[in-house]
Every structure is written in C-alpha cells, then in structure tokens.
C-alpha positions in Angstrom: 0.9 28.9 -40.2 -0.6 25.7 -41.3 -2.4 23.4 -38.8 -0.2 20.8 -37.1 -0.5 17.4 -38.8 1.2 14.2 -38.1 2.5 11.1 -39.9 2.5 7.7 -38.1 4.9 7.6 -35.1 7.7 5.2 -35.1 7.2 2.1 -32.9 9.3 2.3 -29.8 10.9 -1.0 -29.2 11.6 -1.9 -25.5 14.9 -3.4 -24.7 16.2 -4.8 -21.5 18.3 -2.3 -19.5 21.8 -3.3 -18.7 22.5 -3.5 -15.0 23.9 -0.2 -13.7 24.5 1.5 -10.3 23.4 4.8 -11.8 21.1 6.4 -10.8 19.6 3.6 -8.7 20.9 2.3 -5.4 18.9 -0.8 -4.9 15.3 0.3 -5.6 15.8 4.0 -4.6 16.2 6.8 -7.1 19.3 8.8 -6.2 20.2 12.4 -6.8 22.8 12.6 -9.6 26.3 13.4 -8.6 28.0 16.5 -10.0 30.4 14.3 -11.9 27.6 12.5 -13.6 25.3 15.4 -14.1 25.5 15.5 -17.9 25.8 11.7 -18.4 22.7 10.0 -19.9 20.7 7.9 -17.6 21.5 4.4 -19.0 17.8 3.4 -18.9 16.9 6.2 -21.4 18.9 5.0 -24.4 17.9 1.4 -23.5 14.2 1.9 -23.3 13.6 4.9 -25.6 14.5 6.5 -28.9 18.0 8.0 -29.4 18.4 11.7 -28.4 18.5 12.9 -32.0 15.1 11.1 -32.6 13.6 12.8 -29.6 14.4 16.2 -31.2 12.7 15.0 -34.4 9.6 14.3 -32.3 9.2 17.9 -31.1 7.1 18.7 -34.1 4.4 16.4 -32.7 4.2 18.6 -29.5 4.1 22.0 -31.3 1.4 24.4 -30.4 0.3 26.8 -33.1 0.8 30.5 -32.9 -2.9 31.1 -32.1 -2.4 29.5 -28.6 -1.6 32.2 -26.0 2.1 32.7 -25.2 1.6 31.7 -21.5 0.2 28.3 -22.6 3.0 27.8 -25.2 5.6 28.7 -22.6 4.2 26.3 -20.1 4.1 23.5 -22.7 7.6 24.2 -23.8 8.8 23.8 -20.2 7.0 20.4 -20.0 8.5 19.2 -23.3 11.9 20.3 -22.1 11.5 18.3 -18.9 10.7 15.3 -21.2 14.0 15.9 -23.1 15.9 16.0 -19.8 14.5 12.5 -19.1 17.5 11.5 -21.3 19.7 12.5 -18.4 17.3 11.5 -15.5 14.8 8.8 -16.3 12.2 9.6 -13.6 11.4 12.9 -15.4 9.3 10.9 -17.9 6.3 10.3 -15.5 6.6 13.9 -14.4 6.3 15.0 -18.0 3.1 12.9 -18.3 1.6 14.5 -15.2 2.6 18.1 -16.2 1.1 17.5 -19.7 -2.3 17.1 -18.1 -1.8 20.3 -16.1 -0.8 22.1 -19.4 -4.3 21.1 -20.7 -5.9 22.4 -17.5 -4.1 25.7 -17.8 -5.1 26.1 -21.4 -8.8 25.3 -20.7 -8.9 27.9 -17.9 -7.4 30.5 -20.2 -9.8 29.6 -22.9 -12.8 29.7 -20.6 -11.9 32.2 -17.9 -13.9 32.5 -14.7 -13.9 35.4 -12.3 -13.0 34.8 -8.7 -11.8 31.5 -7.3 -11.9 28.8 -10.0 -13.1 25.5 -8.5 -13.7 23.8 -11.9 -12.0 20.5 -12.3 -10.4 19.1 -15.4 -13.4 17.0 -16.3 -15.8 19.9 -16.1 -13.4 22.0 -18.2 -13.1 19.4 -20.9 -16.9 19.0 -21.0 -17.1 22.8 -21.4 -14.7 22.6 -24.4 -16.8 19.8 -26.0 -20.0 21.7 -25.5 -18.4 24.7 -27.2 -17.5 22.6 -30.2 -13.7 22.8 -29.3 -13.1 19.2 -28.5 -13.9 17.1 -31.5 -12.7 13.7 -32.7 -11.6 15.4 -36.0 -9.2 17.5 -34.0 -7.0 14.5 -33.0 -4.7 13.8 -35.9 -3.2 10.8 -34.1 -6.6 9.1 -33.5 -6.4 7.1 -36.7 -3.1 5.6 -35.7 -4.2 5.0 -32.1 -7.2 3.0 -33.4 -5.0 1.1 -35.9 -2.6 0.2 -33.1 -5.6 -1.0 -30.9 -6.8 -3.2 -33.8 -3.3 -4.7 -34.1 -3.3 -5.5 -30.4 -6.7 -7.2 -30.8 -5.3 -9.3 -33.6 -2.4 -10.3 -31.5 -4.7 -11.3 -28.6 -6.9 -13.2 -31.0 -3.9 -15.2 -32.2 -3.0 -16.0 -28.7 -6.4 -17.0 -27.3 -7.8 -18.4 -30.5 -10.7 -16.0 -30.8 -11.3 -12.3 -31.3 -11.7 -10.2 -28.1 -15.3 -9.0 -27.4 -15.9 -5.8 -29.4 -17.5 -2.9 -27.6 -19.4 0.0 -29.1 -17.0 2.7 -30.1 -17.4 5.8 -28.0 -16.6 9.3 -29.3 -12.9 9.8 -28.6 -13.6 13.2 -27.0 -15.8 11.4 -24.4 -13.0 8.9 -23.7 -10.6 11.8 -23.1 -13.1 13.5 -20.8 -13.4 10.4 -18.7 -9.8 9.2 -18.7 -7.6 12.3 -18.7 -8.7 13.5 -15.3 -8.2 10.0 -13.8 -4.6 10.0 -15.2 -3.9 13.5 -13.8 -5.3 12.5 -10.4 -3.3 9.3 -10.3 -0.1 11.3 -10.6 -1.3 14.2 -8.4 -2.2 11.9 -5.6 0.3 9.0 -5.8 0.3 5.9 -3.7 3.6 4.7 -5.2 6.5 6.0 -7.2 5.6 5.4 -10.9 8.2 4.8 -13.6 7.1 4.6 -17.2 8.7 4.0 -20.6 9.6 7.1 -22.6 7.0 6.2 -25.3 4.2 6.7 -22.8 5.4 10.3 -22.2 5.5 10.9 -25.9 1.9 9.7 -26.2 0.8 12.1 -23.4 2.5 15.1 -24.9 1.0 14.4 -28.3 -2.5 14.2 -26.7 -2.0 17.4 -24.7 -0.9 19.3 -27.8 -3.9 18.0 -29.8 -6.3 19.1 -27.2 -4.8 22.5 -26.7 -4.4 23.2 -30.5 -8.2 22.7 -30.8 -9.0 25.5 -28.3 -7.9 28.4 -30.4 -8.2 29.0 -34.2 -5.0 28.8 -36.2 -4.0 32.3 -37.3 -3.9 33.1 -41.0 -0.5 33.0 -42.7 1.3 36.2 -42.6 
C-alpha cells in the first residue's frame, strides 16, 4: 500500500444556522427524541460540508496497514463519531478530544512500557521525535496549513495597514509537542461546554492520522 498523501482540502464556508428548536432548548443540548433520531442536526448541514462530501474526506483520516489493528479500530470509531455529528452536532468536539487520545494510544503501543504507564502525551510525543518518528516531512498537510496561515496574515495586513510581526518558524513537530497536549487537556478537564465547527474536527482528525502514520513503516505492496 502506498503512503497516504493529500491534496488541498476544500475551504469550509461557515453559514448562519437557521433558528431551530432541535436539538437545543434555549442554550441546553437535549437528548434526541426517538422520532428525530435519524434526522440531521440542522446545524451540521448549515455549518459543515454535505454528508456525501464528509465520506469523500475519509481518505484523509486513513491509517496505513502497518499501523496495529487495535489503533486502526480505535481511530475508525473516532472517525465514525465524527460522521455521526451529522445527526448530533455536539459529537464534533468529542471527535477532536478522542483524536488526541487515539494519538496517545498509538504512542503507547509504539513505545510500550512495563507496569503502570504514567507517561503523559507530551513526553510520548518527545519520545517519538527523539526516535525520528515525528518529523515535519511526515505531515502532508503542513504545506497547506502554512499557506492558509500566510493568507490570514495577508488579510490582517489589509485590515490594519501593515504586516503582522513575523516570528521565527519553529519546527512543526515542536509545535505539535507543545500544543496537542494542551488541546487534549482542555477537553479532558473542561470548564465549559465547547461547541466547534465541523471543519475543526476535520483538521484534528487529519493531524491525528498524520502523527500515527509516522509511527510505523508502511508495509510493502503485496
């Protein structure tokens, strides 16, 4: 099987959601009724890509066959939860959180430790980098992330009349080591109910897949 590669992702345009009583009552998320169980959450088609486009995106989250089955199974469950966000919008932030736990599971499988494992996600990511298994070249989406960041800088410059202050570019692997544990902890220890647009969940799933796919070699074609 060939390594997973990507083309630029479509831009997710955000639209205003039409007022609806489902599934919110005021500001409280409700449990879906049996009658509405299979009805799309109206926020999902308003704020995210159509369902058929979501299935086209699955290739971006694919783990190659060299990744252990236990990790691939876990990741498939997380991606399926993301798909079910079409029916219940609050599943999107849960998919972001669980994508970080998929990375942690993969790292612990790749670098097993006997006895009780107290290693946190940051330490595990550092171990992967030290082993040469977390490299900027292993993130196919990095090029497009940086291009998008440059576009944002241009938009800011057009608004404020000058270019934003440029900072030295850190290795992307170091950015991941610092930021991903913070994202995981923010969801694991919440101080509020977070709702995010579907595109953020897509971004998290792509990142998780790119990290995990670096940890094991791609098997040769059969």
